[in-house]
C-alpha positions as CSV (number, residue, x, y, z in Angstrom):
1,M,-15.4,-21.8,-24.0
2,K,-19.1,-23.4,-23.8
3,R,-22.1,-20.8,-24.6
4,F,-23.0,-20.8,-20.9
5,E,-19.8,-19.8,-19.7
6,R,-19.5,-17.0,-22.0
7,Y,-22.6,-15.9,-21.2
8,V,-21.5,-16.0,-17.2
9,L,-18.6,-14.1,-18.4
10,A,-20.6,-11.6,-19.8
11,E,-22.7,-11.1,-17.5
12,I,-19.7,-10.2,-14.9
13,L,-17.6,-8.0,-16.9
14,P,-19.7,-5.0,-17.3
15,P,-20.4,-5.2,-12.9
16,L,-16.5,-5.7,-12.6
17,V,-15.5,-2.4,-14.4
18,G,-17.7,-0.7,-12.8
19,A,-17.0,-2.1,-9.1
20,L,-13.0,-1.0,-10.1
21,A,-14.1,2.2,-10.9
22,I,-15.9,2.9,-7.6
23,V,-13.3,1.5,-5.1
24,I,-10.3,3.6,-7.1
25,V,-12.7,6.6,-6.7
26,L,-13.2,5.9,-3.1
27,F,-9.6,5.3,-2.7
28,L,-8.9,8.5,-4.2
29,L,-11.7,9.9,-1.7
30,A,-9.5,9.1,1.1
31,L,-6.3,10.2,-0.1
32,L,-8.1,13.7,-1.2
33,E,-9.3,14.1,2.4
34,A,-6.1,12.5,4.1
35,V,-3.0,14.0,2.0
36,I,-4.8,16.5,-0.8
37,A,-6.7,18.5,0.7
38,P,-3.7,19.1,3.5
39,L,-1.2,19.5,1.4
40,L,-2.9,22.1,-1.0
41,A,-4.0,24.1,2.2
42,K,-0.7,24.3,3.3
43,G,0.5,25.7,-0.3
44,A,1.7,22.8,-2.1
45,N,2.3,22.6,-5.8
46,P,-1.2,21.6,-7.3
47,L,0.7,20.0,-10.1
48,L,2.7,18.0,-7.9
49,V,0.3,17.1,-5.7
50,A,-1.2,15.8,-9.0
51,R,1.2,13.8,-9.7
52,L,1.4,12.0,-6.2
53,V,-2.1,11.3,-6.9
54,A,-1.5,9.6,-10.2
55,L,1.6,7.8,-8.9
56,N,-1.0,6.3,-6.0
57,V,-3.6,4.6,-8.6
58,P,-1.6,1.8,-9.7
59,E,-1.8,0.6,-5.9
60,A,-5.3,1.5,-5.6
61,L,-5.9,-1.0,-8.8
62,T,-3.9,-3.5,-7.2
63,Q,-6.0,-3.4,-4.0
64,A,-9.6,-2.6,-5.7
65,L,-8.9,-5.7,-8.7
66,P,-9.8,-8.9,-6.3
67,I,-13.0,-6.9,-4.0
68,A,-14.2,-5.8,-7.3
69,L,-14.3,-9.2,-8.4
70,M,-16.0,-10.6,-5.6
71,F,-18.5,-7.9,-5.8
72,A,-18.8,-8.0,-9.3
73,A,-19.9,-12.0,-9.5
74,L,-21.8,-12.0,-6.8
75,L,-24.2,-9.2,-8.2
76,A,-24.1,-11.2,-11.6
77,L,-24.6,-14.9,-10.1
78,S,-27.2,-13.0,-8.1
79,R,-29.5,-11.7,-11.0
80,L,-28.7,-14.8,-12.9
81,A,-30.5,-16.9,-10.3
82,A,-33.3,-14.2,-9.5
83,D,-34.2,-14.6,-13.3
84,S,-34.2,-18.1,-13.0
85,E,-31.4,-18.8,-15.6
86,I,-29.7,-20.7,-13.6
87,K,-32.7,-23.2,-12.6
88,A,-33.0,-22.9,-16.5
89,A,-29.5,-24.2,-17.0
90,L,-29.8,-26.9,-14.6
91,A,-32.7,-27.7,-16.3
92,S,-30.8,-28.3,-19.7
93,G,-28.4,-30.5,-18.5
94,V,-25.7,-27.8,-17.6
95,P,-24.0,-28.9,-13.7
96,A,-23.8,-26.5,-11.1
97,S,-20.1,-27.2,-11.5
98,R,-20.1,-25.0,-15.0
99,L,-20.4,-22.2,-13.0
100,F,-17.0,-22.8,-11.2
101,R,-14.7,-22.3,-15.3
102,P,-15.8,-19.2,-16.1
103,V,-15.8,-17.2,-12.7
104,L,-12.3,-18.9,-11.9
105,L,-10.9,-18.5,-15.1
106,L,-11.1,-14.8,-15.2
107,A,-10.2,-15.1,-11.2
108,A,-6.8,-16.4,-12.3
109,G,-6.4,-13.6,-15.3
110,V,-7.3,-11.1,-12.6
111,A,-4.8,-12.5,-10.0
112,L,-1.8,-12.4,-12.7
113,L,-2.8,-9.3,-13.5
114,S,-2.5,-8.4,-9.8
115,F,0.7,-9.6,-9.6
116,A,2.1,-7.9,-12.9
117,L,0.9,-4.7,-12.1
118,N,2.2,-4.9,-8.5
119,E,5.9,-5.9,-10.1
120,L,5.8,-3.6,-12.8
121,L,4.1,-0.2,-11.9
122,V,3.4,-0.2,-7.8
123,T,7.0,-0.7,-7.3
124,R,8.1,2.2,-9.3
125,A,5.4,4.0,-8.5
126,K,6.2,3.9,-5.1
127,V,9.6,4.8,-5.6
128,Q,8.6,7.7,-7.1
129,V,6.1,8.8,-4.8
130,Q,9.0,9.5,-2.3
131,G,10.3,11.6,-5.1
132,V,7.4,13.2,-5.8
133,Q,7.6,13.8,-1.6
134,R,10.7,14.7,-1.5
135,E,9.8,17.9,-4.4
136,I,6.5,18.9,-2.5
137,V,9.0,19.3,0.5
138,L,12.1,20.7,-1.2
139,D,9.4,23.5,-3.1
140,N,8.0,24.6,0.0
141,P,9.3,22.6,3.3
142,R,6.0,24.1,5.6
143,V,3.8,22.0,3.8
144,I,4.8,19.2,6.4
145,G,3.7,21.2,9.5
146,L,7.1,21.7,11.1
147,G,5.5,23.7,13.8
148,E,3.5,20.1,15.3
149,Q,6.7,17.5,14.1
150,G,9.4,19.2,12.2
151,L,11.3,18.1,9.2
152,V,14.3,15.6,9.2
153,L,16.6,15.3,6.3
154,R,19.7,12.6,5.8
155,D,22.8,13.8,4.5
156,A,25.8,11.6,2.0
157,L,27.1,10.4,5.4
158,N,23.5,9.2,6.6
159,R,23.5,11.9,9.5
160,A,20.1,13.3,10.2
161,I,19.4,17.0,10.2
162,S,16.9,18.5,12.4
163,V,15.3,21.9,11.3
164,G,14.1,23.9,14.2
165,Q,11.5,25.9,11.8
166,A,10.7,26.5,7.9
167,L,9.8,30.3,6.9
168,P,7.6,31.2,3.7
169,G,10.5,31.4,0.8
170,G,12.0,28.3,1.9
171,E,14.3,29.4,4.5
172,L,15.3,26.5,7.6
173,R,16.0,28.0,11.1
174,D,17.9,26.0,14.1
175,L,19.5,23.3,11.9
176,R,21.0,21.0,14.1
177,I,23.4,17.5,12.6
178,V,24.7,15.1,15.2
179,T,27.3,12.5,14.5
180,M,26.9,9.6,16.7
181,Q,28.6,6.3,17.9
182,A,26.7,3.4,19.2
183,G,26.9,3.3,22.9
184,S,28.9,6.4,22.8
185,P,28.3,10.1,23.9
186,P,28.1,12.6,20.4
187,R,31.4,12.6,18.4
188,E,30.5,15.8,16.4
189,V,27.6,18.7,16.2
190,I,27.1,20.7,13.5
191,T,25.2,23.6,13.8
192,A,23.9,26.6,11.7
193,R,21.7,29.1,12.3
194,R,19.9,29.7,9.1
195,G,19.7,26.7,6.3
196,R,18.5,26.9,2.7
197,L,17.9,23.9,-0.2
198,R,19.3,25.3,-3.3
199,P,16.6,24.7,-6.2
200,G,17.0,21.9,-8.5
201,S,19.4,20.6,-6.5
202,N,20.4,18.4,-3.4
203,V,22.5,20.8,-1.5
204,L,21.7,22.1,1.7
205,E,23.1,25.9,2.3
206,L,24.3,26.5,5.6
207,E,25.0,30.3,7.0
208,D,26.2,31.3,10.5
209,G,26.8,27.8,11.6
210,R,29.6,26.4,14.2
211,R,31.2,22.7,14.4
212,V,32.2,21.0,17.6
213,T,34.0,17.5,17.6
214,F,34.1,15.8,20.9
215,Q,36.5,13.5,22.8
216,D,35.1,11.9,25.9
217,A,32.2,13.9,26.0
218,R,34.7,16.9,26.3
219,P,34.8,19.4,23.7
220,V,38.1,19.5,21.4
221,T,37.7,21.8,18.4
222,V,35.0,24.3,18.0
223,L,35.1,26.2,14.6
224,T,32.9,28.3,13.0
225,F,32.1,29.4,9.6
226,R,30.2,31.8,7.7
227,R,28.7,29.1,4.7
228,G,29.0,25.8,4.1
229,T,27.3,23.2,2.0
230,L,26.1,19.6,2.9
231,P,24.5,17.1,-0.2
232,V,21.1,16.1,1.0
233,Q,20.7,12.5,0.4
234,D,17.1,11.8,1.5
235,V,14.0,13.7,2.7
236,Q,12.0,12.0,5.6
237,A,8.8,13.4,5.7
238,S,5.6,11.6,5.1
239,F,2.1,12.9,4.1
240,D,-0.2,10.4,5.8
241,G,1.2,10.3,9.2
242,G,3.2,6.9,8.1
243,D,6.7,5.6,8.0
244,A,8.6,7.6,5.4
245,A,10.8,4.9,4.3
246,L,9.4,2.7,1.6
247,K,7.5,-0.4,3.4
248,P,8.9,-4.3,2.6
249,V,5.8,-4.9,0.3
250,Y,6.4,-2.0,-1.7
251,L,10.0,-3.3,-2.5
252,P,11.0,-5.9,-6.0
253,L,10.3,-9.4,-5.2
254,R,13.9,-9.9,-6.1
255,D,15.3,-7.1,-3.7
256,L,12.7,-8.2,-0.8
257,L,14.0,-12.0,-1.7
258,A,17.5,-11.5,-1.4
259,R,16.9,-8.9,1.9
260,T,14.7,-12.1,3.8
261,N,17.1,-14.4,2.3
262,T,19.9,-12.3,4.2
263,Y,17.6,-12.2,7.3
264,R,17.1,-16.3,7.2
265,Q,21.0,-16.7,7.4
266,Q,21.4,-14.3,10.3
267,H,18.4,-15.6,12.2
268,V,17.4,-12.0,12.1
269,R,13.8,-11.7,13.0
270,S,11.5,-9.6,10.8
271,P,8.0,-10.2,10.5
272,A,7.4,-7.1,8.5
273,D,9.5,-8.1,5.7
274,F,8.2,-11.5,6.1
275,T,4.9,-10.9,6.1
276,A,5.4,-8.6,3.0
277,L,6.9,-11.2,1.1
278,H,4.2,-13.6,1.7
279,R,2.2,-10.7,0.5
280,K,3.2,-10.4,-3.0
281,F,1.7,-13.5,-3.6
282,A,-1.5,-14.1,-1.0
283,E,-2.8,-10.7,-2.4
284,P,-3.4,-11.7,-6.4
285,L,-4.0,-15.4,-4.8
286,A,-7.4,-13.3,-3.2
287,A,-8.8,-13.2,-6.3
288,L,-8.9,-17.0,-6.3
289,A,-10.3,-17.7,-2.9
290,L,-13.1,-14.5,-3.8
291,A,-14.1,-16.0,-6.7
292,F,-14.5,-19.9,-5.3
293,F,-16.5,-18.3,-2.4
294,V,-18.6,-16.1,-4.3
295,V,-19.5,-19.2,-6.6
296,S,-19.9,-22.0,-3.8
297,L,-22.6,-18.9,-1.8
298,A,-24.4,-18.5,-5.4
299,V,-24.6,-22.4,-5.1
300,F,-25.7,-22.7,-1.6
301,A,-28.3,-19.5,-2.4
302,F,-29.8,-20.6,-5.3
303,R,-30.5,-23.9,-3.8
304,S,-31.7,-22.7,-0.2
305,G,-33.7,-19.9,-2.4
306,Q,-32.3,-17.7,-0.7
307,N,-31.5,-14.3,-2.9
308,L,-28.2,-12.6,-3.0
309,G,-27.7,-8.9,-4.1
310,L,-26.2,-5.6,-3.4
311,V,-26.4,-6.0,0.2
312,W,-24.6,-9.3,0.3
313,A,-21.6,-7.7,-1.7
314,L,-21.1,-5.3,0.4
315,L,-20.7,-7.1,3.6
316,L,-19.2,-9.4,2.0
317,S,-16.6,-7.0,0.8
318,F,-15.9,-4.9,3.9
319,A,-15.3,-8.1,5.5
320,Y,-12.5,-9.3,3.7
321,Y,-11.0,-5.9,3.6
322,A,-11.3,-5.9,7.2
323,T,-9.9,-9.7,7.5
324,W,-7.3,-8.7,5.3
325,S,-6.8,-5.2,7.7
326,V,-6.5,-7.1,10.7
327,F,-4.3,-9.8,9.6
328,K,-1.5,-7.7,8.1
329,V,-1.2,-5.4,11.1
330,M,-1.0,-8.7,13.0
331,G,1.5,-10.4,10.8
332,E,4.0,-7.3,10.6
333,N,4.0,-6.8,14.3
334,G,5.1,-10.6,14.9
335,A,1.4,-11.6,16.6
336,L,0.9,-13.9,13.8
337,P,3.4,-16.3,11.9
338,P,4.0,-14.8,8.2
339,V,2.4,-17.1,6.2
340,L,-0.7,-17.4,8.3
341,A,-0.8,-13.6,8.1
342,A,-0.5,-13.4,4.3
343,Y,-3.1,-16.8,3.1
344,G,-5.3,-16.2,6.3
345,P,-8.1,-14.4,4.5
346,D,-7.2,-16.2,1.2
347,L,-7.9,-19.5,3.3
348,I,-11.2,-18.3,5.5
349,A,-12.5,-17.6,2.0
350,V,-11.7,-21.3,0.4
351,L,-12.9,-22.7,3.9
352,A,-16.3,-20.9,3.8
353,G,-16.7,-21.7,0.5
354,L,-16.4,-25.8,1.2
355,G,-18.5,-25.2,4.1
356,L,-21.3,-23.7,1.9
357,L,-20.6,-26.5,-0.4
358,W,-21.2,-29.1,1.9
359,W,-23.8,-27.5,3.4
360,A,-25.8,-26.8,0.1
361,G,-24.9,-30.7,-0.8
362,R,-27.0,-31.7,1.9
363,R,-30.2,-30.0,0.4
């Protein structure tokens, strides 16, 4: 690598580290407002909440890398242009295209790092997040605001166990388990006046209960019991107002490929899963697309005599994040084809960069 290219990289790396730190801090501040503060206010264990925060850092890092690179490259190239260093390099015979090589090489490294972090850390961390959420709920069921939305557990037979009320100390009241059959009335209803999740286990202890079985919507047997137990398989609780289930994009690539292949064979339309599959590749590749756009913008700004700075960096970062968010939601809801929803923001950045280079070439 030539000296000029090493110099460009040396200018980009410090603001890249700083931009990463800023984006991660902003992510954690948003998490603090939406999740951490309400959990602590409701009496959640601070150590469990700290684990929850730590497990969300890998996702923040992977999402921050492409935007941080764009931010850092724009600031660095803007400084080089403002100090006439790009002009000096061009005057000494360095072609403008040499600006692309170091930035795109760095972007390729960032893309690979982002993909590896997502597959090696984020997918595992998100599974552990569900476990920590479950521990928080089992430790203190009141943290999810039962007075508003209720708590739903799942037993080993995948039956929903609804809880009417959670009291201090972990006592549960008015539990109800219903066994359904598709297109038919309930086959079995189990109710219990009280219950408690046994500490350190997945066992739900029931007290003062009744089991009623039905045939053709008529009760056949009615049994009462003083005590009983059910193995709890899952806690359906989300602290951020979203779905408690693991989103498709957080599945390992191998598992997501297997699922989408099955859907293709069965002709099942699942836009969320197919969009997630393409996002696995599109989001890391955003580093390359954004780097190409930034260098194109720097070349255009230099030849047009315009000055780029912090305001441009902030505006472009916001524009990319807004575009990515809109395309993602539209893809998950089937309003856009999954390929377009995933790669659309990258394609817009590349086309915009090509347009800027064409415009700069005419000056």
